[in-house]
KOLGU-4560 file (N, C-alpha, C; in nm, 3 decimals, padded with zeros to 5 digits):
<recs>
<n_xx: 05.890 n_yy: -00.576 n_zz: 00.088 ca_xx: 05.962 ca_yy: -00.699 ca_zz: 00.108 c_xx: 06.101 c_yy: -00.685 c_zz: 00.046 mol: A seq: 1 type: MET>
<n_xx: 06.200 n_yy: -00.720 n_zz: 00.122 ca_xx: 06.337 ca_yy: -00.719 ca_zz: 00.071 c_xx: 06.360 c_yy: -00.843 c_zz: -00.014 mol: A seq: 2 type: LYS>
<n_xx: 06.425 n_yy: -00.823 n_zz: -00.125 ca_xx: 06.456 ca_yy: -00.933 ca_zz: -00.215 c_xx: 06.606 c_yy: -00.956 c_zz: -00.215 mol: A seq: 3 type: LYS>
<n_xx: 06.648 n_yy: -01.081 n_zz: -00.234 ca_xx: 06.791 ca_yy: -01.110 ca_zz: -00.229 c_xx: 06.867 c_yy: -01.044 c_zz: -00.344 mol: A seq: 4 type: PRO>
<n_xx: 06.990 n_yy: -01.006 n_zz: -00.314 ca_xx: 07.080 ca_yy: -00.958 ca_zz: -00.419 c_xx: 07.138 c_yy: -01.080 c_zz: -00.487 mol: A seq: 5 type: SER>
<n_xx: 07.125 n_yy: -01.084 n_zz: -00.615 ca_xx: 07.173 ca_yy: -01.199 ca_zz: -00.690 c_xx: 07.312 c_yy: -01.165 c_zz: -00.744 mol: A seq: 6 type: LEU>
<n_xx: 07.412 n_yy: -01.236 n_zz: -00.693 ca_xx: 07.549 ca_yy: -01.211 ca_zz: -00.736 c_xx: 07.625 c_yy: -01.343 c_zz: -00.735 mol: A seq: 7 type: SER>
<n_xx: 07.743 n_yy: -01.340 n_zz: -00.794 ca_xx: 07.824 ca_yy: -01.462 ca_zz: -00.799 c_xx: 07.876 c_yy: -01.502 c_zz: -00.661 mol: A seq: 8 type: ILE>
<n_xx: 07.873 n_yy: -01.410 n_zz: -00.565 ca_xx: 07.923 ca_yy: -01.439 ca_zz: -00.431 c_xx: 07.817 c_yy: -01.498 c_zz: -00.338 mol: A seq: 9 type: ASN>
<n_xx: 07.693 n_yy: -01.502 n_zz: -00.383 ca_xx: 07.585 ca_yy: -01.550 ca_zz: -00.297 c_xx: 07.523 c_yy: -01.678 c_zz: -00.349 mol: A seq: 10 type: GLY>
<n_xx: 07.412 n_yy: -01.713 n_zz: -00.290 ca_xx: 07.337 ca_yy: -01.831 ca_zz: -00.332 c_xx: 07.288 c_yy: -01.808 c_zz: -00.475 mol: A seq: 11 type: THR>
<n_xx: 07.295 n_yy: -01.910 n_zz: -00.557 ca_xx: 07.255 ca_yy: -01.895 ca_zz: -00.697 c_xx: 07.106 c_yy: -01.867 c_zz: -00.708 mol: A seq: 12 type: SER>
<n_xx: 07.070 n_yy: -01.796 n_zz: -00.814 ca_xx: 06.929 ca_yy: -01.766 ca_zz: -00.840 c_xx: 06.849 c_yy: -01.895 c_zz: -00.855 mol: A seq: 13 type: ALA>
<n_xx: 06.909 n_yy: -01.995 n_zz: -00.921 ca_xx: 06.839 ca_yy: -02.123 ca_zz: -00.940 c_xx: 06.812 c_yy: -02.191 c_zz: -00.807 mol: A seq: 14 type: LYS>
<n_xx: 06.910 n_yy: -02.190 n_zz: -00.719 ca_xx: 06.893 ca_yy: -02.253 ca_zz: -00.588 c_xx: 06.783 c_yy: -02.182 c_zz: -00.508 mol: A seq: 15 type: SER>
<n_xx: 06.784 n_yy: -02.050 n_zz: -00.511 ca_xx: 06.679 ca_yy: -01.974 ca_zz: -00.442 c_xx: 06.542 c_yy: -02.004 c_zz: -00.505 mol: A seq: 16 type: LEU>
<n_xx: 06.539 n_yy: -02.001 n_zz: -00.636 ca_xx: 06.414 ca_yy: -02.028 ca_zz: -00.708 c_xx: 06.359 c_yy: -02.165 c_zz: -00.674 mol: A seq: 17 type: LEU>
<n_xx: 06.446 n_yy: -02.265 n_zz: -00.672 ca_xx: 06.403 ca_yy: -02.401 ca_zz: -00.637 c_xx: 06.348 c_yy: -02.407 c_zz: -00.495 mol: A seq: 18 type: ASP>
<n_xx: 06.414 n_yy: -02.339 n_zz: -00.402 ca_xx: 06.367 ca_yy: -02.337 ca_zz: -00.263 c_xx: 06.232 c_yy: -02.270 c_zz: -00.249 mol: A seq: 19 type: GLY>
<n_xx: 06.216 n_yy: -02.157 n_zz: -00.316 ca_xx: 06.087 ca_yy: -02.087 ca_zz: -00.311 c_xx: 05.976 c_yy: -02.171 c_zz: -00.373 mol: A seq: 20 type: TYR>
<n_xx: 06.009 n_yy: -02.242 n_zz: -00.482 ca_xx: 05.911 ca_yy: -02.329 ca_zz: -00.546 c_xx: 05.866 c_yy: -02.441 c_zz: -00.452 mol: A seq: 21 type: LEU>
<n_xx: 05.961 n_yy: -02.501 n_zz: -00.383 ca_xx: 05.926 ca_yy: -02.608 ca_zz: -00.288 c_xx: 05.841 c_yy: -02.554 c_zz: -00.173 mol: A seq: 22 type: GLU>
<n_xx: 05.876 n_yy: -02.435 n_zz: -00.126 ca_xx: 05.798 ca_yy: -02.373 ca_zz: -00.019 c_xx: 05.655 c_yy: -02.346 c_zz: -00.066 mol: A seq: 23 type: ALA>
<n_xx: 05.640 n_yy: -02.299 n_zz: -00.190 ca_xx: 05.505 ca_yy: -02.274 ca_zz: -00.243 c_xx: 05.425 c_yy: -02.403 c_zz: -00.254 mol: A seq: 24 type: ARG>
<n_xx: 05.490 n_yy: -02.509 n_zz: -00.297 ca_xx: 05.420 ca_yy: -02.639 ca_zz: -00.306 c_xx: 05.370 c_yy: -02.681 c_zz: -00.168 mol: A seq: 25 type: LYS>
<n_xx: 05.455 n_yy: -02.665 n_zz: -00.067 ca_xx: 05.416 ca_yy: -02.702 ca_zz: 00.069 c_xx: 05.302 c_yy: -02.613 c_zz: 00.119 mol: A seq: 26 type: ALA>
<n_xx: 05.306 n_yy: -02.486 n_zz: 00.086 ca_xx: 05.198 ca_yy: -02.396 ca_zz: 00.127 c_xx: 05.066 c_yy: -02.434 c_zz: 00.059 mol: A seq: 27 type: LEU>
<n_xx: 05.073 n_yy: -02.476 n_zz: -00.065 ca_xx: 04.952 ca_yy: -02.518 ca_zz: -00.136 c_xx: 04.890 c_yy: -02.639 c_zz: -00.064 mol: A seq: 28 type: ARG>
<n_xx: 04.974 n_yy: -02.734 n_zz: -00.025 ca_xx: 04.925 ca_yy: -02.851 ca_zz: 00.049 c_xx: 04.866 c_yy: -02.806 c_zz: 00.182 mol: A seq: 29 type: VAL>
<n_xx: 04.939 n_yy: -02.720 n_zz: 00.255 ca_xx: 04.891 ca_yy: -02.672 ca_zz: 00.385 c_xx: 04.758 c_yy: -02.599 c_zz: 00.370 mol: A seq: 30 type: ALA>
<n_xx: 04.744 n_yy: -02.519 n_zz: 00.267 ca_xx: 04.619 ca_yy: -02.445 ca_zz: 00.244 c_xx: 04.504 c_yy: -02.542 c_zz: 00.220 mol: A seq: 31 type: THR>
<n_xx: 04.527 n_yy: -02.644 n_zz: 00.139 ca_xx: 04.421 ca_yy: -02.742 ca_zz: 00.112 c_xx: 04.381 c_yy: -02.817 c_zz: 00.237 mol: A seq: 32 type: ASN>
<n_xx: 04.479 n_yy: -02.855 n_zz: 00.317 ca_xx: 04.450 ca_yy: -02.924 ca_zz: 00.442 c_xx: 04.373 c_yy: -02.833 c_zz: 00.537 mol: A seq: 33 type: VAL>
<n_xx: 04.417 n_yy: -02.707 n_zz: 00.545 ca_xx: 04.349 ca_yy: -02.612 ca_zz: 00.633 c_xx: 04.205 c_yy: -02.589 c_zz: 00.589 mol: A seq: 34 type: LEU>
<n_xx: 04.181 n_yy: -02.583 n_zz: 00.459 ca_xx: 04.043 ca_yy: -02.567 ca_zz: 00.410 c_xx: 03.954 c_yy: -02.681 c_zz: 00.458 mol: A seq: 35 type: ARG>
<n_xx: 04.013 n_yy: -02.800 n_zz: 00.468 ca_xx: 03.937 ca_yy: -02.917 ca_zz: 00.513 c_xx: 03.902 c_yy: -02.910 c_zz: 00.661 mol: A seq: 36 type: ASP>
<n_xx: 03.960 n_yy: -02.816 n_zz: 00.733 ca_xx: 03.930 ca_yy: -02.802 ca_zz: 00.876 c_xx: 03.836 c_yy: -02.684 c_zz: 00.901 mol: A seq: 37 type: THR>
<n_xx: 03.760 n_yy: -02.646 n_zz: 00.800 ca_xx: 03.666 ca_yy: -02.534 ca_zz: 00.812 c_xx: 03.579 c_yy: -02.552 c_zz: 00.937 mol: A seq: 38 type: TRP>
<n_xx: 03.562 n_yy: -02.447 n_zz: 01.015 ca_xx: 03.482 ca_yy: -02.459 ca_zz: 01.138 c_xx: 03.336 c_yy: -02.493 c_zz: 01.107 mol: A seq: 39 type: PRO>
<n_xx: 03.283 n_yy: -02.588 n_zz: 01.181 ca_xx: 03.142 ca_yy: -02.625 ca_zz: 01.169 c_xx: 03.067 c_yy: -02.570 c_zz: 01.290 mol: A seq: 40 type: HIS>
<n_xx: 02.949 n_yy: -02.521 n_zz: 01.265 ca_xx: 02.868 ca_yy: -02.462 ca_zz: 01.372 c_xx: 02.843 c_yy: -02.560 c_zz: 01.485 mol: A seq: 41 type: ALA>
<n_xx: 02.836 n_yy: -02.688 n_zz: 01.453 ca_xx: 02.808 ca_yy: -02.788 ca_zz: 01.558 c_xx: 02.921 c_yy: -02.801 c_zz: 01.659 mol: A seq: 42 type: ARG>
<n_xx: 03.040 n_yy: -02.749 n_zz: 01.623 ca_xx: 03.156 ca_yy: -02.763 ca_zz: 01.710 c_xx: 03.181 c_yy: -02.642 c_zz: 01.800 mol: A seq: 43 type: ASP>
<n_xx: 03.097 n_yy: -02.540 n_zz: 01.790 ca_xx: 03.117 ca_yy: -02.416 ca_zz: 01.865 c_xx: 02.986 c_yy: -02.371 c_zz: 01.928 mol: A seq: 44 type: TYR>
<n_xx: 02.996 n_yy: -02.303 n_zz: 02.042 ca_xx: 02.877 ca_yy: -02.237 ca_zz: 02.093 c_xx: 02.829 c_yy: -02.138 c_zz: 01.986 mol: A seq: 45 type: PRO>
<n_xx: 02.702 n_yy: -02.117 n_zz: 01.977 ca_xx: 02.643 ca_yy: -02.036 ca_zz: 01.870 c_xx: 02.711 c_yy: -01.900 c_zz: 01.855 mol: A seq: 46 type: GLN>
<n_xx: 02.741 n_yy: -01.835 n_zz: 01.967 ca_xx: 02.799 ca_yy: -01.701 ca_zz: 01.960 c_xx: 02.947 c_yy: -01.703 c_zz: 01.918 mol: A seq: 47 type: GLU>
<n_xx: 03.012 n_yy: -01.818 n_zz: 01.931 ca_xx: 03.155 ca_yy: -01.827 ca_zz: 01.896 c_xx: 03.180 c_yy: -01.868 c_zz: 01.751 mol: A seq: 48 type: ASP>
<n_xx: 03.081 n_yy: -01.929 n_zz: 01.689 ca_xx: 03.102 ca_yy: -01.982 ca_zz: 01.554 c_xx: 03.140 c_yy: -01.874 c_zz: 01.454 mol: A seq: 49 type: TRP>
<n_xx: 03.073 n_yy: -01.757 n_zz: 01.448 ca_xx: 03.114 ca_yy: -01.655 ca_zz: 01.351 c_xx: 03.259 c_yy: -01.608 c_zz: 01.374 mol: A seq: 50 type: PRO>
<n_xx: 03.300 n_yy: -01.603 n_zz: 01.498 ca_xx: 03.438 ca_yy: -01.563 ca_zz: 01.529 c_xx: 03.535 c_yy: -01.669 c_zz: 01.479 mol: A seq: 51 type: VAL>
<n_xx: 03.502 n_yy: -01.796 n_zz: 01.500 ca_xx: 03.586 ca_yy: -01.906 ca_zz: 01.454 c_xx: 03.600 c_yy: -01.904 c_zz: 01.301 mol: A seq: 52 type: ALA>
<n_xx: 03.492 n_yy: -01.874 n_zz: 01.232 ca_xx: 03.495 ca_yy: -01.866 ca_zz: 01.085 c_xx: 03.585 c_yy: -01.750 c_zz: 01.042 mol: A seq: 53 type: VAL>
<n_xx: 03.570 n_yy: -01.636 n_zz: 01.105 ca_xx: 03.652 ca_yy: -01.519 ca_zz: 01.071 c_xx: 03.800 c_yy: -01.548 c_zz: 01.096 mol: A seq: 54 type: ALA>
<n_xx: 03.831 n_yy: -01.613 n_zz: 01.206 ca_xx: 03.971 ca_yy: -01.647 ca_zz: 01.236 c_xx: 04.026 c_yy: -01.746 c_zz: 01.133 mol: A seq: 55 type: GLU>
<n_xx: 03.944 n_yy: -01.840 n_zz: 01.094 ca_xx: 03.986 ca_yy: -01.940 ca_zz: 00.994 c_xx: 04.013 c_yy: -01.871 c_zz: 00.860 mol: A seq: 56 type: HIS>
<n_xx: 03.923 n_yy: -01.783 n_zz: 00.820 ca_xx: 03.942 ca_yy: -01.709 ca_zz: 00.696 c_xx: 04.069 c_yy: -01.626 c_zz: 00.701 mol: A seq: 57 type: GLU>
<n_xx: 04.099 n_yy: -01.568 n_zz: 00.818 ca_xx: 04.221 ca_yy: -01.490 ca_zz: 00.833 c_xx: 04.345 c_yy: -01.578 c_zz: 00.817 mol: A seq: 58 type: ASP>
<n_xx: 04.341 n_yy: -01.698 n_zz: 00.873 ca_xx: 04.454 ca_yy: -01.791 ca_zz: 00.856 c_xx: 04.476 c_yy: -01.822 c_zz: 00.708 mol: A seq: 59 type: ARG>
<n_xx: 04.368 n_yy: -01.847 n_zz: 00.636 ca_xx: 04.379 ca_yy: -01.876 ca_zz: 00.493 c_xx: 04.434 c_yy: -01.756 c_zz: 00.416 mol: A seq: 60 type: LEU>
<n_xx: 04.391 n_yy: -01.636 n_zz: 00.453 ca_xx: 04.443 ca_yy: -01.514 ca_zz: 00.389 c_xx: 04.593 c_yy: -01.498 c_zz: 00.413 mol: A seq: 61 type: ARG>
<n_xx: 04.637 n_yy: -01.529 n_zz: 00.535 ca_xx: 04.780 ca_yy: -01.516 ca_zz: 00.565 c_xx: 04.863 c_yy: -01.616 c_zz: 00.484 mol: A seq: 62 type: ARG>
<n_xx: 04.813 n_yy: -01.738 n_zz: 00.470 ca_xx: 04.884 ca_yy: -01.835 ca_zz: 00.386 c_xx: 04.888 c_yy: -01.788 c_zz: 00.242 mol: A seq: 63 type: LEU>
<n_xx: 04.778 n_yy: -01.732 n_zz: 00.193 ca_xx: 04.773 ca_yy: -01.682 ca_zz: 00.056 c_xx: 04.872 c_yy: -01.566 c_zz: 00.037 mol: A seq: 64 type: ALA>
<n_xx: 04.886 n_yy: -01.484 n_zz: 00.139 ca_xx: 04.980 ca_yy: -01.372 ca_zz: 00.133 c_xx: 05.124 c_yy: -01.422 c_zz: 00.121 mol: A seq: 65 type: SER>
<n_xx: 05.159 n_yy: -01.521 n_zz: 00.201 ca_xx: 05.294 ca_yy: -01.578 ca_zz: 00.194 c_xx: 05.316 c_yy: -01.645 c_zz: 00.059 mol: A seq: 66 type: VAL>
<n_xx: 05.214 n_yy: -01.714 n_zz: 00.009 ca_xx: 05.222 ca_yy: -01.779 ca_zz: -00.122 c_xx: 05.254 c_yy: -01.676 c_zz: -00.230 mol: A seq: 67 type: TYR>
<n_xx: 05.185 n_yy: -01.561 n_zz: -00.224 ca_xx: 05.208 ca_yy: -01.454 ca_zz: -00.322 c_xx: 05.349 c_yy: -01.397 c_zz: -00.308 mol: A seq: 68 type: LYS>
<n_xx: 05.393 n_yy: -01.375 n_zz: -00.185 ca_xx: 05.529 ca_yy: -01.322 ca_zz: -00.163 c_xx: 05.633 c_yy: -01.416 c_zz: -00.222 mol: A seq: 69 type: GLU>
<n_xx: 05.615 n_yy: -01.545 n_zz: -00.202 ca_xx: 05.710 ca_yy: -01.641 ca_zz: -00.259 c_xx: 05.709 c_yy: -01.634 c_zz: -00.412 mol: A seq: 70 type: LEU>
<n_xx: 05.592 n_yy: -01.613 n_zz: -00.470 ca_xx: 05.583 ca_yy: -01.595 ca_zz: -00.614 c_xx: 05.659 c_yy: -01.472 c_zz: -00.661 mol: A seq: 71 type: GLY>
<n_xx: 05.649 n_yy: -01.364 n_zz: -00.585 ca_xx: 05.723 ca_yy: -01.242 ca_zz: -00.618 c_xx: 05.874 c_yy: -01.267 c_zz: -00.610 mol: A seq: 72 type: ASP>
<n_xx: 05.916 n_yy: -01.341 n_zz: -00.508 ca_xx: 06.058 ca_yy: -01.373 ca_zz: -00.495 c_xx: 06.104 c_yy: -01.463 c_zz: -00.610 mol: A seq: 73 type: LEU>
<n_xx: 06.019 n_yy: -01.554 n_zz: -00.652 ca_xx: 06.052 ca_yy: -01.641 ca_zz: -00.765 c_xx: 06.071 c_yy: -01.559 c_zz: -00.891 mol: A seq: 74 type: MET>
<n_xx: 05.980 n_yy: -01.465 n_zz: -00.914 ca_xx: 05.992 ca_yy: -01.379 ca_zz: -01.033 c_xx: 06.123 c_yy: -01.300 c_zz: -01.029 mol: A seq: 75 type: GLU>
<n_xx: 06.158 n_yy: -01.251 n_zz: -00.912 ca_xx: 06.283 ca_yy: -01.176 ca_zz: -00.896 c_xx: 06.401 c_yy: -01.266 c_zz: -00.933 mol: A seq: 76 type: HIS>
<n_xx: 06.403 n_yy: -01.386 n_zz: -00.881 ca_xx: 06.514 ca_yy: -01.478 ca_zz: -00.907 c_xx: 06.519 c_yy: -01.523 c_zz: -01.052 mol: A seq: 77 type: CYS>
<n_xx: 06.403 n_yy: -01.525 n_zz: -01.117 ca_xx: 06.398 ca_yy: -01.565 ca_zz: -01.258 c_xx: 06.432 c_yy: -01.447 c_zz: -01.351 mol: A seq: 78 type: ALA>
<n_xx: 06.450 n_yy: -01.329 n_zz: -01.291 ca_xx: 06.488 ca_yy: -01.213 ca_zz: -01.372 c_xx: 06.373 c_yy: -01.144 c_zz: -01.440 mol: A seq: 79 type: GLY>
<n_xx: 06.253 n_yy: -01.162 n_zz: -01.385 ca_xx: 06.134 ca_yy: -01.097 ca_zz: -01.446 c_xx: 06.102 c_yy: -00.969 c_zz: -01.378 mol: A seq: 80 type: ARG>
</recs>
């Protein structure tokens, strides 16, 4: 993952950090809402339900991956 170059000519580290923090907060909300939409067997043909669960788990993993990337960017902007 490419990280921004922090210099006096670009966006301030604080501004970037604040933006990444807001994005992480929104992802946390989205993840919680998505968890509430867990596939129920009653909503799928029997043979499709395991696939629906796997797809749902994959969506949650992708959100978690973006959440982690934003954390890495925050650490970079904070100088850690």
